[in-house]
Structure formats: structure tokens, C-alpha cells
DRENKELUM-128256 format. One line per field, with one value per residue (C-alpha): residue number from 1; x, y, z. Coordinates in steps of 0.05 Angstrom, whole numbers. Example, Ala and Ser with C-alpha at 12.3 -4.5 7.8 and 13.67 -1.06 7.14 Angstrom:
seq = 1 | 2 .
X = 246 | 273 .
Y = -90 | -21 .
Z = 156 | 143 .
This chain:
seq = 1 | 2 | 3 | 4 | 5 | 6 | 7 | 8 | 9 | 10 | 11 | 12 | 13 | 14 | 15 | 16 | 17 | 18 | 19 | 20 | 21 | 22 | 23 | 24 | 25 | 26 | 27 | 28 | 29 | 30 | 31 | 32 | 33 | 34 | 35 | 36 | 37 | 38 | 39 | 40 | 41 | 42 | 43 | 44 | 45 | 46 | 47 | 48 | 49 | 50 | 51 | 52 | 53 | 54 | 55 | 56 | 57 | 58 | 59 | 60 | 61 | 62 | 63 | 64 | 65 | 66 | 67 | 68 | 69 | 70 | 71 | 72 | 73 | 74 | 75 | 76 | 77 | 78 | 79 | 80 | 81 | 82 | 83 | 84 | 85 | 86 | 87 | 88 | 89 | 90 | 91 | 92 | 93 | 94 | 95 | 96 | 97 | 98 | 99 | 100 | 101 | 102 | 103 | 104 | 105 | 106 | 107 | 108 | 109 | 110 | 111 | 112 | 113 | 114 | 115 | 116 | 117 | 118 | 119 | 120 | 121 | 122 | 123 | 124 | 125 | 126 | 127 | 128 | 129 | 130 | 131 | 132 | 133 | 134 | 135 | 136 | 137 | 138 | 139 | 140 | 141 | 142 | 143 | 144 | 145 | 146 | 147 | 148 | 149 | 150 | 151 | 152 | 153 | 154 | 155 | 156 | 157 | 158 | 159 | 160 | 161 | 162 | 163 | 164 | 165 | 166 | 167 | 168 | 169 | 170 | 171 | 172 | 173 | 174 | 175 | 176 | 177 | 178 | 179 | 180 | 181 | 182 | 183 | 184 | 185 | 186 | 187 | 188 | 189 | 190 | 191 | 192 | 193 | 194 | 195 | 196 | 197 | 198 | 199 | 200 | 201 | 202 | 203 | 204 | 205 | 206 | 207 | 208 | 209 | 210 | 211 | 212 | 213 | 214 | 215 | 216 | 217 | 218 | 219 | 220 | 221 | 222 | 223 | 224 | 225 | 226 | 227 | 228 | 229 | 230 | 231 | 232 | 233 | 234 | 235 | 236 | 237 | 238 | 239 | 240 | 241 | 242 | 243 | 244 | 245 | 246 | 247 | 248 | 249 | 250 | 251 | 252 | 253 | 254 | 255 | 256 | 257 | 258 | 259 | 260 | 261 | 262 | 263 | 264 | 265 | 266 | 267 | 268 | 269 | 270 | 271 | 272 | 273 | 274 | 275 | 276 | 277 | 278 | 279 | 280 | 281 | 282 | 283 | 284 | 285 | 286 | 287 | 288 | 289 | 290 | 291 | 292 | 293 | 294 | 295 | 296 | 297 | 298 | 299 | 300 | 301 | 302 | 303 | 304 | 305 | 306 | 307 | 308 | 309 | 310 | 311 | 312 | 313 | 314 | 315 | 316 | 317 | 318 | 319 | 320 | 321 | 322 | 323 | 324 | 325 | 326 | 327 | 328 | 329 | 330 | 331 | 332 | 333 | 334 | 335 | 336 | 337 | 338 | 339 | 340 | 341 | 342 | 343 | 344 | 345 | 346 | 347 | 348 | 349 | 350 | 351 | 352 | 353 | 354 | 355 | 356 | 357 | 358 | 359 | 360 | 361 | 362 | 363 | 364 | 365 | 366 | 367 | 368 | 369 | 370 | 371 | 372 | 373 | 374 | 375 | 376 | 377 | 378 | 379 | 380 | 381 | 382 | 383 | 384 | 385 | 386 | 387 | 388 | 389 | 390 | 391 | 392 | 393 | 394 | 395 | 396 | 397 | 398 | 399 | 400 | 401 | 402 | 403 | 404 | 405 | 406 | 407 | 408 | 409 | 410 | 411 | 412 | 413 | 414 | 415 | 416 | 417 | 418 | 419 | 420 | 421 | 422 | 423 | 424 | 425 | 426 | 427 | 428 | 429 | 430 | 431 | 432 | 433 | 434 | 435 | 436 | 437 | 438 | 439 | 440 | 441 | 442 | 443 | 444 | 445 | 446 | 447 | 448 | 449 | 450 | 451 | 452 | 453 | 454 | 455 | 456 | 457 | 458 | 459 | 460 | 461 | 462 | 463 | 464 | 465 | 466 | 467 | 468 | 469 | 470 | 471 | 472 | 473 .
X = -503 | -468 | -444 | -403 | -400 | -370 | -439 | -463 | -412 | -463 | -502 | -437 | -409 | -469 | -469 | -397 | -396 | -454 | -409 | -347 | -383 | -416 | -350 | -313 | -367 | -364 | -291 | -293 | -306 | -371 | -340 | -310 | -367 | -379 | -329 | -381 | -422 | -359 | -356 | -428 | -418 | -360 | -397 | -452 | -401 | -367 | -433 | -448 | -381 | -391 | -458 | -430 | -380 | -433 | -475 | -416 | -401 | -474 | -466 | -536 | -534 | -566 | -534 | -549 | -584 | -619 | -652 | -622 | -621 | -571 | -603 | -628 | -680 | -631 | -574 | -624 | -652 | -583 | -563 | -627 | -624 | -551 | -555 | -617 | -580 | -522 | -574 | -605 | -536 | -526 | -590 | -579 | -511 | -536 | -592 | -550 | -483 | -455 | -519 | -506 | -527 | -501 | -465 | -528 | -565 | -515 | -513 | -589 | -590 | -537 | -575 | -643 | -611 | -580 | -652 | -678 | -624 | -643 | -715 | -695 | -659 | -702 | -718 | -746 | -806 | -762 | -710 | -766 | -791 | -722 | -713 | -776 | -751 | -682 | -713 | -764 | -736 | -681 | -731 | -780 | -720 | -703 | -774 | -770 | -698 | -715 | -747 | -802 | -874 | -889 | -830 | -850 | -920 | -896 | -848 | -902 | -955 | -898 | -880 | -950 | -972 | -906 | -914 | -988 | -978 | -908 | -949 | -1000 | -942 | -911 | -981 | -985 | -915 | -940 | -1000 | -957 | -909 | -967 | -995 | -927 | -886 | -828 | -808 | -765 | -797 | -772 | -803 | -868 | -877 | -885 | -924 | -976 | -1012 | -1039 | -1049 | -1116 | -1139 | -1165 | -1102 | -1057 | -1104 | -1104 | -1030 | -1016 | -1061 | -1022 | -955 | -980 | -1005 | -938 | -911 | -968 | -944 | -874 | -893 | -950 | -1005 | -1079 | -1104 | -1038 | -1022 | -1049 | -979 | -949 | -979 | -963 | -894 | -876 | -901 | -871 | -802 | -742 | -748 | -688 | -721 | -785 | -749 | -723 | -788 | -827 | -775 | -726 | -780 | -822 | -763 | -751 | -822 | -845 | -785 | -798 | -871 | -857 | -808 | -855 | -912 | -870 | -831 | -883 | -954 | -941 | -981 | -1029 | -1107 | -1105 | -1132 | -1078 | -1079 | -1149 | -1133 | -1073 | -1108 | -1163 | -1110 | -1073 | -1136 | -1157 | -1087 | -1073 | -1144 | -1142 | -1074 | -1094 | -1160 | -1126 | -1073 | -1117 | -1127 | -1066 | -1027 | -969 | -917 | -890 | -966 | -977 | -915 | -938 | -1003 | -967 | -923 | -985 | -1011 | -948 | -950 | -1017 | -986 | -928 | -976 | -999 | -936 | -949 | -1019 | -996 | -931 | -946 | -991 | -942 | -869 | -857 | -878 | -810 | -774 | -829 | -827 | -752 | -751 | -811 | -778 | -712 | -745 | -790 | -733 | -691 | -752 | -783 | -715 | -703 | -767 | -753 | -681 | -713 | -756 | -695 | -658 | -716 | -728 | -774 | -821 | -874 | -935 | -948 | -956 | -885 | -858 | -890 | -839 | -787 | -772 | -749 | -701 | -673 | -689 | -641 | -684 | -746 | -723 | -704 | -776 | -811 | -775 | -787 | -863 | -875 | -834 | -879 | -937 | -903 | -884 | -831 | -771 | -770 | -756 | -825 | -855 | -822 | -834 | -910 | -911 | -881 | -922 | -987 | -965 | -952 | -1018 | -1058 | -1016 | -1034 | -1107 | -1126 | -1143 | -1193 | -1138 | -1091 | -1150 | -1161 | -1087 | -1086 | -1146 | -1110 | -1046 | -1086 | -1120 | -1053 | -1034 | -1082 | -1048 | -974 | -993 | -1023 | -949 | -916 | -961 | -941 | -868 | -877 | -923 | -895 | -878 | -857 | -806 | -760 | -803 | -797 | -768 | -706 | -649 | -597 | -523 | -522 | -565 | -509 | -510 | -587 | -584 | -527 | -568 | -628 | -591 | -564 | -633 | -661 | -608 | -615 | -689 | -679 | -622 | -669 | -723 | -674 | -629 | -683 | -678 | -612 | -644 | -702 | -650 | -612 | -680 | -702 | -661 | -696 | -710 | -677 | -724 .
Y = 1340 | 1334 | 1264 | 1285 | 1223 | 1257 | 1285 | 1213 | 1194 | 1174 | 1130 | 1099 | 1087 | 1045 | 1006 | 997 | 968 | 921 | 892 | 891 | 863 | 807 | 784 | 788 | 751 | 694 | 681 | 704 | 648 | 659 | 687 | 744 | 767 | 822 | 857 | 868 | 907 | 950 | 960 | 981 | 1031 | 1062 | 1071 | 1108 | 1152 | 1165 | 1185 | 1232 | 1263 | 1274 | 1304 | 1352 | 1375 | 1384 | 1425 | 1467 | 1483 | 1493 | 1444 | 1445 | 1404 | 1350 | 1286 | 1231 | 1279 | 1314 | 1248 | 1252 | 1321 | 1343 | 1399 | 1417 | 1364 | 1310 | 1336 | 1332 | 1267 | 1237 | 1259 | 1228 | 1162 | 1151 | 1171 | 1123 | 1070 | 1075 | 1069 | 1005 | 975 | 986 | 955 | 898 | 871 | 826 | 800 | 777 | 758 | 695 | 682 | 634 | 692 | 750 | 780 | 773 | 819 | 874 | 873 | 874 | 931 | 971 | 960 | 981 | 1038 | 1062 | 1054 | 1102 | 1152 | 1146 | 1159 | 1221 | 1251 | 1222 | 1279 | 1234 | 1184 | 1128 | 1140 | 1143 | 1073 | 1044 | 1071 | 1040 | 972 | 981 | 1003 | 947 | 881 | 876 | 898 | 839 | 791 | 827 | 818 | 742 | 738 | 695 | 644 | 630 | 627 | 703 | 725 | 688 | 714 | 784 | 778 | 749 | 803 | 856 | 828 | 821 | 889 | 918 | 882 | 905 | 975 | 975 | 955 | 1014 | 1061 | 1038 | 1050 | 1118 | 1136 | 1111 | 1154 | 1217 | 1205 | 1201 | 1267 | 1302 | 1267 | 1262 | 1231 | 1288 | 1331 | 1398 | 1388 | 1356 | 1422 | 1456 | 1404 | 1379 | 1443 | 1437 | 1358 | 1327 | 1335 | 1264 | 1235 | 1275 | 1261 | 1185 | 1182 | 1221 | 1174 | 1115 | 1142 | 1166 | 1093 | 1066 | 1120 | 1110 | 1038 | 1059 | 1103 | 1059 | 1112 | 1094 | 1058 | 1025 | 1012 | 940 | 910 | 953 | 915 | 847 | 859 | 901 | 844 | 786 | 813 | 817 | 880 | 916 | 903 | 928 | 990 | 997 | 985 | 1036 | 1087 | 1093 | 1080 | 1136 | 1186 | 1165 | 1162 | 1230 | 1269 | 1239 | 1255 | 1329 | 1333 | 1303 | 1350 | 1413 | 1402 | 1376 | 1403 | 1472 | 1504 | 1444 | 1449 | 1379 | 1387 | 1345 | 1388 | 1362 | 1290 | 1292 | 1328 | 1271 | 1221 | 1255 | 1261 | 1188 | 1160 | 1196 | 1179 | 1107 | 1096 | 1125 | 1089 | 1022 | 1029 | 1044 | 975 | 942 | 898 | 877 | 932 | 920 | 924 | 987 | 1020 | 996 | 1032 | 1092 | 1101 | 1098 | 1158 | 1194 | 1187 | 1222 | 1284 | 1281 | 1278 | 1347 | 1377 | 1347 | 1375 | 1444 | 1432 | 1497 | 1531 | 1546 | 1566 | 1530 | 1461 | 1436 | 1455 | 1427 | 1362 | 1351 | 1370 | 1326 | 1266 | 1277 | 1278 | 1224 | 1177 | 1181 | 1177 | 1117 | 1081 | 1097 | 1060 | 1003 | 1000 | 988 | 936 | 901 | 904 | 870 | 806 | 774 | 831 | 826 | 854 | 916 | 874 | 848 | 918 | 922 | 940 | 958 | 1024 | 983 | 939 | 985 | 1059 | 1079 | 1039 | 1064 | 1136 | 1123 | 1092 | 1149 | 1201 | 1167 | 1150 | 1222 | 1246 | 1210 | 1245 | 1309 | 1330 | 1384 | 1388 | 1332 | 1342 | 1314 | 1372 | 1424 | 1384 | 1382 | 1453 | 1471 | 1426 | 1448 | 1521 | 1508 | 1470 | 1529 | 1575 | 1532 | 1542 | 1475 | 1496 | 1441 | 1389 | 1421 | 1424 | 1346 | 1333 | 1370 | 1328 | 1262 | 1281 | 1291 | 1223 | 1190 | 1206 | 1147 | 1088 | 1112 | 1123 | 1050 | 1032 | 1081 | 1066 | 993 | 1014 | 1044 | 993 | 945 | 873 | 819 | 785 | 808 | 829 | 791 | 858 | 855 | 855 | 803 | 821 | 810 | 872 | 923 | 947 | 960 | 992 | 1040 | 1055 | 1070 | 1120 | 1154 | 1159 | 1189 | 1241 | 1262 | 1267 | 1317 | 1349 | 1364 | 1395 | 1440 | 1459 | 1449 | 1523 | 1506 | 1449 | 1492 | 1543 | 1486 | 1461 | 1529 | 1520 | 1515 | 1451 | 1452 | 1474 .
Z = -1235 | -1165 | -1148 | -1086 | -1048 | -988 | -974 | -964 | -910 | -856 | -909 | -936 | -863 | -845 | -913 | -909 | -839 | -859 | -916 | -875 | -815 | -856 | -886 | -816 | -784 | -830 | -806 | -732 | -678 | -642 | -579 | -621 | -662 | -613 | -656 | -708 | -656 | -645 | -720 | -721 | -665 | -699 | -763 | -726 | -691 | -758 | -786 | -728 | -739 | -813 | -802 | -752 | -802 | -854 | -808 | -788 | -864 | -883 | -940 | -967 | -1033 | -1073 | -1099 | -1149 | -1201 | -1141 | -1119 | -1048 | -1012 | -956 | -919 | -848 | -844 | -870 | -821 | -762 | -783 | -789 | -718 | -688 | -725 | -712 | -639 | -631 | -668 | -615 | -565 | -595 | -602 | -529 | -507 | -557 | -532 | -477 | -521 | -578 | -543 | -563 | -605 | -670 | -713 | -676 | -739 | -778 | -725 | -730 | -804 | -810 | -763 | -801 | -867 | -839 | -805 | -876 | -906 | -850 | -869 | -944 | -927 | -889 | -950 | -1006 | -1058 | -1113 | -1115 | -1135 | -1085 | -1035 | -1055 | -1053 | -984 | -965 | -986 | -955 | -890 | -891 | -914 | -858 | -806 | -825 | -810 | -746 | -722 | -727 | -702 | -640 | -686 | -634 | -644 | -625 | -664 | -729 | -725 | -718 | -774 | -819 | -802 | -810 | -879 | -908 | -889 | -912 | -981 | -989 | -971 | -1012 | -1072 | -1056 | -1049 | -1115 | -1150 | -1118 | -1146 | -1215 | -1213 | -1189 | -1246 | -1296 | -1268 | -1265 | -1319 | -1271 | -1204 | -1179 | -1124 | -1150 | -1221 | -1193 | -1154 | -1222 | -1259 | -1206 | -1197 | -1269 | -1270 | -1263 | -1189 | -1179 | -1208 | -1161 | -1101 | -1113 | -1124 | -1059 | -1020 | -1049 | -1027 | -962 | -949 | -952 | -906 | -856 | -852 | -838 | -782 | -752 | -766 | -773 | -817 | -826 | -754 | -748 | -746 | -690 | -625 | -652 | -676 | -614 | -569 | -607 | -627 | -579 | -540 | -572 | -640 | -613 | -592 | -664 | -702 | -655 | -666 | -726 | -780 | -752 | -758 | -831 | -852 | -818 | -848 | -916 | -911 | -892 | -953 | -1003 | -980 | -972 | -1036 | -1089 | -1064 | -1038 | -1097 | -1109 | -1094 | -1065 | -995 | -962 | -897 | -877 | -895 | -849 | -794 | -794 | -796 | -736 | -695 | -707 | -697 | -632 | -603 | -624 | -596 | -529 | -520 | -536 | -488 | -429 | -408 | -432 | -382 | -423 | -418 | -491 | -519 | -477 | -507 | -575 | -569 | -539 | -599 | -644 | -605 | -610 | -686 | -682 | -651 | -700 | -758 | -737 | -763 | -835 | -829 | -830 | -871 | -917 | -867 | -810 | -810 | -746 | -774 | -792 | -727 | -685 | -722 | -715 | -643 | -627 | -666 | -628 | -561 | -573 | -599 | -539 | -489 | -522 | -528 | -452 | -435 | -479 | -450 | -381 | -409 | -442 | -373 | -340 | -386 | -338 | -325 | -379 | -344 | -303 | -243 | -250 | -238 | -171 | -118 | -163 | -132 | -70 | -106 | -162 | -149 | -208 | -260 | -228 | -234 | -309 | -322 | -285 | -326 | -394 | -381 | -355 | -414 | -462 | -431 | -443 | -371 | -363 | -364 | -415 | -488 | -510 | -469 | -510 | -572 | -557 | -540 | -606 | -647 | -615 | -625 | -701 | -707 | -681 | -725 | -782 | -770 | -737 | -666 | -659 | -674 | -621 | -570 | -582 | -576 | -509 | -486 | -508 | -472 | -407 | -420 | -435 | -362 | -340 | -370 | -357 | -284 | -286 | -295 | -249 | -192 | -178 | -178 | -110 | -79 | -25 | -44 | 0 | -46 | -102 | -163 | -227 | -255 | -216 | -268 | -266 | -270 | -345 | -352 | -349 | -420 | -425 | -361 | -377 | -443 | -402 | -363 | -427 | -458 | -395 | -390 | -465 | -453 | -397 | -435 | -496 | -452 | -418 | -475 | -528 | -553 | -585 | -623 | -646 | -674 | -713 | -738 | -765 | -829 | -896 | -938 | -1009 | -1064 .
């Protein structure tokens, strides 16, 4: 039994910073609570450095009686989550500066980030459910952080759906335990093939229901537009990005580790879910006028593309690397778009962005890069991610799903262009979207995210090489 806590430096750094930040924030005056944000950023940087060391030394291992795995998927997931957390911290600075509950914001963000890292490495059903709770409970509070009517409604819907599908996930865990007599993935891989088919199938659906809620996939997607629209923009950026990273890697590990030899046809189920999710997200986004709701439905469609990798988990050797690359590219591109939204707090509809190119060509360039990146336009990272995931889907025998994904990609160009078009139209006055001087941090974050998106597209082959490593068995 390996209890090497050094393997958990990224997770311990976030949790330790949360505890220290909560204690320090209780004594710091309001004007000094920004120090907790610095502590949060240092914790993320520490986690990134520790992950780089782990990857360099090829330290694949399991800890806590093999309940948590440190492998290629965990390492890449850590890099993406911690880098995304840094971007979210950057775009949140102006939103919560001098807020009476500024410390609480940073502590909640650190805790839910640690929960996401726990999802990424979960190698046991009980660890998976504990990570689900640690990711969700702080996020429910963050959704209602503003304590206004839209935020309160968003938090309530988020919590109620999370509680319902959490119970469903726990029931599925119990059924898989009854079928396999264990909760550890490695042992389940040997016991589930001989277990009753119906018991395994129903248990798997229950666990997947919880993960679908976490990632915002159909039919557990109803919370996404309301929470994204009602929460503060940095929180909306978080809920549409980080839980998806944790949930999708957790789902991939669960399917790859436990059901490789099972007769349960999970591939067809996930292929259908992917098809419905991408199509519904795109169709619902077509005529949205609120920029946050448009991004909310956009993120649902992106989940559909990402689910394609889970559909071919044990059918294509490229499934893991395509999923990890797409997640990394999607994370920075989506956060870049939300950073622009954060920098323009008065711009709530597409018309509010009219004429922005004349007044702020820099933010316009960032927004164009991120929106076209979400479509999958070269040379952004999402283009390479989509190319890889479409190829893996065809290799896995689901050509029809890849063809539907291509059609959805082309169709998505319509609603992104509805946002891009007004940027270059003439306007007689300064648009509502012109940022104030206080938007320096989210503006800088938007620049960084756009650069990262382009870098991933240009240097993506290096990422693919890293992501080719095996999962632990």
C-alpha cells in the first residue's frame, strides 16, 4: 500500500492554501484580503511545478490503497485544471476586490479546484463520489456569490440538480458494488464481466448520470444556461470549464479501467448521448441574444464533441490523447471568451458589442480568436483537438457520429458569426461594451488565454506526445 503524500502535492497545495487563506482572511482588514488571492495563485503555481516534476520522473503510481491514480491522464488533467484556475483567478480580481466576502470567494475556488483534481485521479467509486461532492458544494455557493435574484436562482437550480443526480450516482455506485463486490476499478475490471448484465448496466447509468451533471451533458444539462447567466462572469467561466475537465477524465478512466471486458454496450449509449448533446447545444444557441447564455449553450455542444472520445474509449488507441488535447484547448479558449465578457461588464447582449473593434481592437482580436477557436478554426488548439477526436471516432467505428459532428461544427459557425459580425459594424457612440480602467486584470487574462489557444494549435504535436502515455491498470 503506497501512501506517498508527495504524489499529492498539487491537491494538498490547494487544500492547504484554502485552510491558511480562511484563517488569514479572518484577521486581515478588507483592503488586504487580496493577499489570499496571491496565496491561491502561489498554490496553483506550486501544483504546476510539482506536476512538471512528476511528469519528468515518470512517477506513475497509486496512493490511498490505489483509490487515487497518478498517471498520464492525471498529470495532464492537473496541468489543465491548475492553469485554468490561474486564468480564473486573474479574471476574478476586479470582480471581488474589496468585497466583504473576498476571502470566502478565493477559499471556495481553491476547494472546488481541489475537488476537480480529485475527480481527475479518482481510481475508486467511493473516491469518485467524494470528489463529486467536494467539487460541487463550493461551486453551488459560488454560483450565488452575488446574492442577487439571478444568482440565488442559479445557485438553487444548481444545488437541486446536483443533489438529485448525486443521489442517482450514489445509487449507481451501490449497484456496481453489488455486482462487482468492490469499489476499486482494478478489481471491478475482473469481476464485472461475470456479473449480471442488468445490474452492471443500471449501475453504470447511475454513475454516468452524476458525471453528466458535472460536465453539463444531455439529459443533465438543464442547469447550465441558468447558472451561466445568473452567476458572476468569472464563476460562469469556472462552471463551464473546470467541472468538465474533471468529469470527462473521470468518466474516461471509469470506462477504460472497469468495463474493457464487459458486454455492456456503453459505447453506443455514449455515442447517442454525444450526438444529442452536440445537436441540442448548437440548436439552442442559434438565436440567443445574451452572450452568457450563448456561451452556455456553446459549452453544451462542446461537451457533445468531447463525449465522442468516451464513446470509443476501448475502441481506439487515440481516444485518450484526443480527449486530453481537446480539453486543454477548450479550457483556455472558453476562458478567453469569458475573460472578454468579464472585462465588459455592461455588455450583456450581442448588440452591446456593436462597434467594439473601433474602440478596443485588442479585445476584439481576442474575442474573434476565441470564438473562431470554439468553432474549430486553424490554427487554434480546438481545431487540432477536433481533428484528433473526429479521427479517433472514425477509427472506433462510429463514422456516422463523426459526420454528425462535422455538420454540427459547420452549423455552429452561424451563431458565433452573429456575435462576431456586430463587432465591426459602425456605431455613433461608445458601445456599452467599452471596458473601464478597472478591467485590466480580466483584459490581461483574455490576452493570455488567446495566446495559449493559438500556442496549443501551433505546438499541439508536443501535447499529443505527452498525452499518449498509458493509464494505470
